[in-house]
Backbone as numpy.savetxt, mean C-alpha at the origin, in Angstrom:
# Nx Ny Nz CAx CAy CAz Cx Cy Cz
-26.97 6.71 -14.28 -25.78 6.93 -13.31 -24.80 5.84 -13.45
-23.63 6.58 -13.43 -22.37 5.92 -13.84 -21.93 5.55 -12.43
-21.21 4.11 -12.30 -20.78 3.82 -10.97 -18.88 3.76 -11.27
-18.64 4.01 -10.04 -17.35 4.20 -10.06 -16.53 2.68 -10.18
-15.42 2.61 -10.88 -14.53 1.49 -10.97 -14.03 1.24 -10.02
-13.96 -0.20 -9.63 -13.15 -0.39 -8.35 -11.70 -0.11 -8.55
-10.92 0.55 -7.37 -9.52 0.74 -7.59 -8.61 -0.63 -7.74
-9.30 -1.82 -7.56 -8.64 -2.94 -7.51 -8.57 -3.28 -9.21
-9.84 -2.99 -9.83 -9.82 -3.04 -11.47 -8.62 -2.14 -11.99
-8.68 -1.13 -11.49 -7.62 0.07 -12.06 -6.24 -0.37 -11.85
-5.90 -1.03 -10.62 -4.45 -1.35 -10.39 -4.11 -2.72 -11.14
-5.06 -3.54 -11.45 -4.73 -4.71 -12.14 -4.94 -4.62 -13.75
-5.30 -3.42 -14.23 -5.49 -3.25 -15.61 -4.13 -3.65 -16.33
-4.22 -4.34 -17.49 -3.05 -4.76 -18.25 -1.93 -5.52 -17.49
-2.16 -6.07 -16.61 -1.40 -6.95 -15.78 -1.72 -8.45 -16.46
-0.62 -9.18 -16.43 -1.07 -10.54 -17.04 -2.04 -11.22 -16.42
-2.90 -12.03 -16.92 -4.21 -12.70 -16.40 -4.04 -13.41 -15.27
-2.88 -14.19 -15.05 -2.64 -15.23 -13.86 -2.21 -14.11 -12.70
-1.57 -13.07 -13.13 -1.47 -12.15 -11.68 -2.37 -11.31 -11.17
-3.02 -10.85 -12.18 -4.29 -10.09 -11.95 -5.36 -10.70 -11.37
-5.71 -12.00 -11.91 -6.74 -12.85 -11.19 -6.29 -13.26 -9.79
-5.02 -13.62 -9.43 -4.42 -13.85 -8.20 -4.80 -12.53 -7.36
-4.45 -11.50 -7.89 -4.71 -10.27 -7.11 -6.14 -9.97 -6.64
-7.04 -10.10 -7.70 -8.42 -9.97 -7.55 -9.10 -11.03 -6.43
-8.68 -12.27 -6.75 -9.15 -13.46 -5.73 -8.79 -13.10 -4.22
-7.41 -12.64 -4.17 -7.24 -12.27 -2.56 -8.02 -11.14 -2.22
-7.99 -10.17 -3.14 -8.76 -8.94 -2.56 -10.38 -9.45 -2.42
-10.95 -10.15 -3.01 -12.26 -10.47 -2.72 -12.57 -11.11 -1.64
-11.42 -12.44 -1.28 -11.35 -13.12 -0.01 -11.14 -12.26 1.05
-10.23 -11.38 0.95 -9.99 -10.41 2.20 -11.19 -9.29 2.63
-11.76 -8.87 1.43 -12.62 -7.95 1.53 -14.03 -8.53 2.28
-14.12 -9.71 2.03 -15.37 -10.60 2.38 -14.99 -10.88 3.96
-13.82 -11.04 4.28 -13.40 -11.15 5.62 -13.61 -9.77 6.52
-12.92 -8.73 5.84 -13.05 -7.51 6.66 -14.80 -7.23 7.01
-15.29 -7.48 6.02 -16.74 -7.13 6.30 -17.28 -8.08 7.22
-16.74 -9.07 7.50 -17.48 -9.92 8.28 -17.05 -9.58 9.91
-15.38 -9.50 9.73 -15.02 -8.88 11.05 -15.49 -7.72 11.63
-15.93 -6.71 10.84 -16.29 -5.21 11.06 -17.84 -5.61 11.79
-18.57 -6.28 11.10 -20.07 -6.70 11.49 -20.17 -7.47 12.73
-19.27 -8.29 12.95 -19.45 -9.29 14.01 -18.48 -9.35 15.34
-17.45 -8.17 15.18 -16.58 -8.07 16.30 -16.55 -6.69 16.93
-16.56 -6.57 18.24 -16.72 -5.28 18.67 -15.22 -4.47 18.30
-14.08 -5.14 18.48 -12.60 -4.48 18.28 -12.86 -3.72 16.87
-13.67 -4.19 15.89 -13.44 -3.43 14.69 -14.65 -2.70 14.01
-15.67 -2.59 15.05 -16.80 -1.84 15.01 -16.51 -0.31 14.69
-15.60 0.12 15.16 -15.15 1.53 14.67 -15.26 1.76 13.29
-14.69 0.73 12.69 -14.65 0.98 11.29 -15.77 0.94 10.44
-16.94 0.55 10.94 -18.18 0.43 9.93 -18.36 1.60 9.03
-18.03 2.87 9.28 -18.23 3.84 8.54 -17.06 4.07 7.63
-15.94 3.31 7.65 -14.86 3.52 6.65 -14.70 2.56 5.62
-15.77 2.06 5.19 -15.73 0.89 4.33 -15.14 1.09 3.16
-15.25 2.49 2.43 -14.61 2.61 1.21 -12.98 2.97 1.29
-12.60 3.56 2.69 -11.34 3.55 2.83 -10.73 2.29 2.94
-11.40 1.34 3.73 -10.62 0.19 3.76 -10.88 -0.77 2.62
-11.52 -0.41 1.66 -11.43 -1.24 0.12 -10.42 -0.61 -0.49
-10.17 0.80 -0.50 -8.98 1.37 -1.16 -7.69 0.99 -0.55
-7.74 1.04 0.80 -6.35 0.47 1.60 -6.00 -0.91 1.11
-7.12 -1.89 1.29 -7.05 -3.14 0.86 -6.35 -3.36 -0.54
-6.85 -2.59 -1.44 -6.50 -2.76 -2.75 -4.96 -2.46 -3.08
-4.54 -1.45 -2.33 -3.18 -0.93 -2.39 -2.16 -1.98 -1.52
-2.62 -2.30 -0.53 -1.87 -3.29 0.10 -1.54 -4.56 -0.58
-2.61 -5.13 -1.28 -2.72 -6.30 -1.88 -1.72 -6.15 -3.35
-1.91 -4.82 -3.74 -1.26 -4.71 -5.11 0.27 -4.54 -4.52
0.50 -3.86 -3.53 2.02 -3.56 -2.71 2.59 -4.93 -2.73
1.89 -5.90 -2.06 2.60 -7.30 -1.67 2.86 -7.71 -2.93
2.01 -7.87 -3.84 2.01 -8.77 -5.07 2.80 -8.32 -6.33
2.76 -7.02 -6.27 3.59 -6.13 -7.44 4.75 -5.43 -7.03
4.58 -4.31 -6.31 5.42 -3.78 -5.81 6.71 -4.15 -5.00
6.66 -4.89 -4.08 7.49 -5.60 -3.56 8.32 -6.59 -4.29
8.07 -6.89 -5.47 8.72 -7.89 -6.36 9.33 -7.11 -7.18
9.07 -6.09 -7.65 9.70 -5.01 -8.51 10.90 -4.36 -7.62
10.57 -4.17 -6.53 11.84 -3.41 -5.50 12.65 -4.59 -5.54
12.49 -5.75 -4.97 13.36 -6.99 -5.00 14.08 -7.12 -6.32
13.70 -6.90 -7.61 14.19 -7.15 -8.78 15.24 -5.88 -8.91
14.84 -4.65 -8.52 15.94 -3.63 -8.34 16.89 -3.77 -7.48
16.76 -4.48 -6.55 17.83 -4.62 -5.40 18.59 -5.74 -5.94
18.27 -6.78 -6.43 18.71 -7.90 -7.08 19.67 -7.40 -8.41
19.27 -6.51 -9.07 19.99 -6.12 -10.28 21.23 -5.50 -9.50
21.04 -4.30 -8.70 22.34 -3.48 -8.07 23.10 -4.52 -7.73
22.70 -5.79 -6.80 23.63 -6.61 -6.17 24.58 -7.30 -7.20
23.79 -7.83 -8.39 24.41 -8.78 -9.30 25.41 -7.89 -10.05
25.10 -6.70 -10.58 25.80 -5.83 -11.31 26.88 -5.27 -10.47
26.94 -5.20 -9.49 28.05 -4.58 -8.39 29.10 -5.78 -8.46
28.59 -6.92 -7.88 29.35 -7.91 -7.69 30.16 -8.71 -9.06
29.00 -8.69 -9.98 29.53 -9.59 -11.26 30.11 -8.54 -12.24
30.32 -7.24 -11.94 30.89 -6.16 -13.01 30.23 -6.39 -14.25
28.83 -6.46 -14.26 28.03 -6.53 -15.62 27.11 -5.35 -15.47
26.52 -5.00 -16.66 25.31 -3.99 -16.87 24.01 -4.70 -17.33
23.98 -5.94 -17.43 22.95 -6.84 -18.02 22.62 -8.11 -17.35
21.65 -8.39 -16.98 21.27 -9.89 -16.44 20.26 -10.33 -17.49
20.80 -11.64 -17.87 19.65 -12.18 -18.78 18.99 -13.14 -17.77
17.67 -13.15 -18.13 16.79 -14.26 -17.27 15.94 -14.76 -18.31
16.38 -16.18 -19.07 15.75 -16.82 -20.03 16.08 -16.15 -21.10
14.98 -15.36 -21.77 15.33 -14.65 -23.17 15.07 -13.06 -22.81
15.06 -12.85 -21.66 14.61 -11.62 -21.14 15.98 -10.75 -20.69
16.32 -9.73 -21.20 17.64 -8.95 -20.59 17.23 -7.78 -19.70
17.48 -7.98 -18.61 17.35 -6.68 -17.30 18.48 -5.83 -17.58
18.36 -4.94 -18.28 19.39 -3.57 -18.43 19.16 -2.69 -17.43
20.15 -1.70 -17.54 20.17 -0.55 -16.53 18.75 0.40 -16.73
18.53 0.62 -18.13 17.25 1.17 -18.56 16.17 0.68 -18.00
15.92 -0.56 -17.97 14.60 -1.45 -17.54 14.83 -1.33 -16.18
15.90 -1.45 -15.47 15.96 -1.42 -13.89 15.46 0.11 -13.51
15.82 1.19 -14.22 15.45 2.35 -13.94 13.86 2.59 -14.01
13.33 1.82 -15.41 11.88 2.02 -15.56 11.18 1.65 -14.10
11.75 0.17 -13.75 10.95 -0.44 -12.70 11.16 0.32 -11.58
12.46 1.04 -11.13 12.54 1.81 -9.82 11.57 2.91 -10.00
11.34 3.52 -11.26 10.36 4.51 -11.20 9.12 4.31 -10.80
8.48 2.81 -11.13 7.38 2.48 -10.66 7.30 2.48 -9.25
8.20 1.83 -8.60 8.36 1.86 -7.25 8.20 2.99 -6.38
9.16 4.03 -6.88 9.18 5.34 -6.48 7.71 5.96 -6.46
7.16 5.92 -7.60 5.90 6.60 -7.65 4.79 6.08 -6.79
5.03 4.82 -6.81 3.67 4.11 -5.83 4.29 4.40 -4.16
5.50 4.67 -4.03 6.05 5.10 -2.47 5.49 6.51 -2.41
5.69 7.27 -3.39 4.98 8.95 -3.16 3.73 9.02 -3.35
2.86 7.98 -4.06 1.54 8.05 -3.75 1.15 7.99 -2.43
1.67 6.54 -1.63 1.28 6.51 -0.29 1.70 7.76 0.68
3.16 8.31 0.42 3.37 9.52 1.16 2.47 10.62 1.01
2.00 10.76 -0.29 1.12 11.94 -0.60 -0.12 11.83 0.18
-0.79 10.53 0.48 -1.93 10.41 1.23 -1.50 10.02 2.71
-0.30 10.24 3.37 -0.08 10.13 4.50 -0.59 8.39 4.96
-0.04 7.39 4.04 -0.37 6.06 4.50 0.96 5.83 4.66
1.21 5.31 5.99 2.60 4.58 6.64 2.85 3.39 5.78
3.92 3.15 5.21 4.35 1.93 4.61 4.00 0.63 5.73
4.02 0.70 6.72 3.70 -0.10 7.67 2.20 -0.73 7.76
1.27 0.10 7.22 -0.20 -0.54 6.69 -0.10 -1.66 5.67
0.75 -1.56 4.75 0.95 -2.44 3.55 1.59 -3.73 4.32
2.00 -4.04 5.32 2.79 -5.03 5.64 1.70 -5.88 6.63
1.24 -6.95 6.26 0.51 -7.58 7.51 0.25 -9.22 6.71
-0.01 -10.13 7.66 -0.31 -11.43 7.04 -1.72 -11.72 7.06
-2.33 -11.49 8.26 -3.54 -11.79 8.35 -4.57 -10.55 8.41
-5.74 -10.67 7.90 -6.56 -9.44 7.72 -7.03 -8.87 9.12
-6.91 -9.46 10.06 -7.19 -9.00 11.47 -6.20 -7.94 11.56
-4.87 -8.28 11.46 -3.90 -7.54 11.52 -4.02 -6.29 10.88
-4.41 -6.18 9.49 -4.53 -5.27 8.74 -5.66 -4.32 9.41
-6.66 -4.72 9.64 -7.61 -3.96 10.33 -7.22 -3.27 11.60
-6.62 -3.95 12.42 -5.80 -3.25 13.46 -4.98 -2.17 13.37
-4.29 -2.22 12.15 -3.50 -1.19 11.74 -4.10 -0.14 11.33
-5.29 -0.29 10.67 -6.13 0.71 10.10 -6.72 1.35 11.34
-6.99 0.71 12.39 -7.62 1.28 13.69 -6.41 2.41 14.21
-5.42 1.82 14.18 -4.30 2.65 14.78 -4.08 3.98 13.88
-4.13 3.66 12.54 -3.95 4.71 11.67 -4.95 5.84 11.77
-6.33 5.58 11.88 -7.33 6.29 11.86 -7.34 7.18 13.20
-6.83 6.47 14.43 -6.57 7.29 15.78 -5.51 8.04 15.67
-4.37 7.55 15.09 -3.44 8.56 14.86 -3.78 9.99 14.17
-4.51 9.64 12.97 -4.91 10.87 12.22 -5.81 11.70 13.08
-6.69 11.12 13.63 -7.69 11.74 14.41 -6.86 12.75 15.64
-5.99 11.89 16.34 -5.35 12.64 17.36 -4.50 13.88 16.81
-3.88 13.43 15.69 -3.27 14.53 15.16 -3.69 15.98 14.81
-5.08 15.49 14.19 -5.65 16.70 13.88 -6.36 17.60 14.96
-6.63 16.76 16.12 -6.84 17.36 17.25 -5.70 18.26 17.90
-4.46 17.58 17.93 -3.28 18.10 18.27 -3.04 19.53 17.76
-3.34 19.52 16.27 -3.25 20.64 15.47 -4.10 21.83 15.87
-5.23 21.42 16.03 -6.45 22.45 16.39 -6.02 23.10 17.80
-5.44 22.26 18.55 -5.15 22.54 19.99 -4.03 23.43 20.11
-3.16 22.88 19.22 -1.66 23.84 19.06 -1.93 25.09 18.50
-2.66 25.16 17.69 -3.20 26.52 17.25 -3.56 27.64 18.39
-4.33 27.17 19.24 -4.91 27.74 20.13 -3.83 28.22 21.37
-2.98 27.36 21.50 -2.21 27.42 22.64 -0.63 28.00 22.18
-0.67 28.25 21.10 0.84 28.61 20.66 1.54 29.61 21.46
0.69 30.59 22.23 1.64 31.67 22.67 1.66 31.05 24.20
1.05 30.23 24.71 1.28 29.55 25.97 2.66 28.73 25.98
2.95 28.18 24.66 4.21 27.27 24.62 5.53 28.17 24.67
5.45 29.24 24.49 6.66 29.95 24.27 7.44 30.10 25.59
8.67 29.69 25.80 9.37 29.73 27.07 9.67 30.97 27.65
9.56 32.12 27.07 10.02 33.38 27.47 8.80 34.48 27.88
């Protein structure tokens, strides 16, 4: 029997060890905390059957905070410096951030955002400080998705009644 590779391992594959280790440790810590909160607090009990989804969203959110936001910041920094400094390359130590490099970084940010959009994950779910806050956002998202599906089903039944003439 094959076991699925955890998404956190896929996301951190080929990242520098220090960064990958930091992301993995935060993931493990927050996952342990989410499991504790779900098992011991009534507020979060509704998430008991969504453990796999929580693991995936938690992985994505930590990757977003530790990698994607920094890449997005680099793109914005490049834009500001090159516009005000009238240059096309920024030298950081021995590294040259060029227009082509900036575009590659921007492509990663855009692809990640398209991934979130494709699976109807609002960016606000990625922004939290405490694990409790993350779980509350998941509960809200779950509720909105369930209500949206319910409204779609009911909307299909009542289409003729909604016509004003």
